[in-house]
C-alpha positions as CSV (number, residue, x, y, z in Angstrom):
1,I,8.3,3.3,8.4
2,P,11.5,5.1,10.0
3,D,12.5,6.1,13.4
4,G,10.8,9.0,14.2
5,I,7.7,9.6,13.1
6,G,5.1,9.4,15.7
7,H,4.0,6.2,17.7
8,R,0.3,7.4,17.0
9,L,1.1,7.7,12.8
10,R,3.4,4.6,12.8
11,V,0.4,2.5,13.9
12,M,-2.2,4.3,11.6
13,V,-0.7,3.6,8.5
14,Y,0.5,-0.2,9.7
15,R,-3.7,-1.1,9.9
16,R,-4.1,1.3,6.9
17,I,-2.1,1.0,4.5
18,W,-0.3,-2.7,5.4
19,G,-4.1,-3.8,6.2
20,I,-2.5,-5.4,9.8
21,S,-5.5,-6.0,12.5
22,I,-4.2,-4.0,15.5
23,G,-6.2,-3.4,18.7
24,K,-6.1,-0.1,20.4
25,G,-3.8,2.0,22.8
26,V,-1.0,-0.5,20.5
27,I,2.9,1.5,20.8
28,I,4.9,1.0,17.9
29,A,7.8,2.6,18.8
30,G,10.2,1.9,16.0
31,R,9.9,0.4,11.9
32,I,8.7,-3.2,11.5
33,R,9.8,-4.9,8.8
34,F,8.8,-8.1,8.0
35,A,9.2,-11.0,5.4
36,S,6.4,-12.4,3.0
37,P,5.0,-8.9,3.1
38,Q,2.5,-10.3,0.6
39,H,0.8,-12.3,3.4
40,V,1.1,-9.3,6.1
41,A,-2.3,-8.6,5.9
42,R,-4.1,-11.3,6.1
43,N,-1.2,-12.9,8.9
44,V,-0.6,-10.9,10.9
45,R,-2.7,-9.7,14.1
46,I,-1.7,-6.7,17.0
47,G,-4.1,-6.9,20.3
48,D,-5.1,-3.9,22.6
49,R,-2.3,-2.5,25.1
50,A,0.3,-3.8,22.6
51,V,4.1,-2.2,22.4
52,F,7.0,-2.6,20.2
53,N,10.3,-1.6,20.8
54,R,12.8,-0.2,17.5
55,N,13.4,-2.8,14.6
56,V,11.5,-5.6,15.4
57,F,11.5,-8.4,12.6
58,I,8.2,-10.3,12.4
59,D,7.7,-13.6,9.0
60,A,4.5,-13.3,8.3
61,A,4.7,-16.0,6.0
62,A,2.5,-17.9,8.8
63,P,-0.4,-16.5,11.0
64,V,1.4,-14.3,13.7
65,T,-0.9,-13.1,16.3
66,I,0.6,-10.7,18.9
67,G,-1.7,-10.7,22.7
68,A,-3.5,-7.8,24.2
69,G,-0.8,-6.3,26.1
70,A,2.2,-8.4,25.3
71,S,5.3,-6.2,25.1
72,I,7.9,-7.1,22.3
73,A,11.7,-6.1,23.3
74,H,14.2,-4.3,20.6
75,D,15.9,-6.8,17.8
76,V,12.6,-9.6,18.1
77,L,12.8,-11.4,15.7
78,I,9.6,-13.6,15.1
79,I,10.2,-16.5,12.6
80,T,7.2,-18.7,11.2
81,T,9.3,-20.7,8.9
82,D,11.7,-23.8,8.9
83,H,12.3,-26.6,6.9
84,K,13.7,-30.3,8.0
85,I,17.0,-31.6,7.3
86,G,17.7,-33.3,4.7
87,T,20.4,-35.4,3.2
88,P,24.1,-34.4,3.4
89,E,24.0,-32.7,0.0
90,F,20.9,-30.7,0.4
91,R,20.5,-30.1,3.7
92,S,18.1,-27.3,2.9
93,A,14.8,-29.9,3.0
94,D,11.5,-29.1,2.8
95,R,10.2,-25.7,3.8
96,I,8.0,-26.5,7.0
97,E,5.8,-22.3,8.2
98,K,3.7,-22.8,11.9
99,P,1.8,-20.2,13.5
100,V,3.8,-17.8,16.4
101,V,1.0,-16.6,19.2
102,I,2.6,-14.6,21.8
């Protein structure tokens, strides 16, 4: 959702169209971008009164819980994936997914 749209409308769109569990009084001041968008509705939970500034990125491959009253600054990356270090010939080995709780 582009910047410049009111935060109430943005919350409504993320809640109704994306299917994200969003608490009461949440402010989303700018766009949130998602990796693994097919998992967003299942894996992203936002508590009451959380605040998101502009240009936040959430990797939704594993569960992400933003607790009540949390404030997420601009240009924050929330990453749930990594990989094991492989052999010198192929450094990116098995993928690892772990939940993030803020």
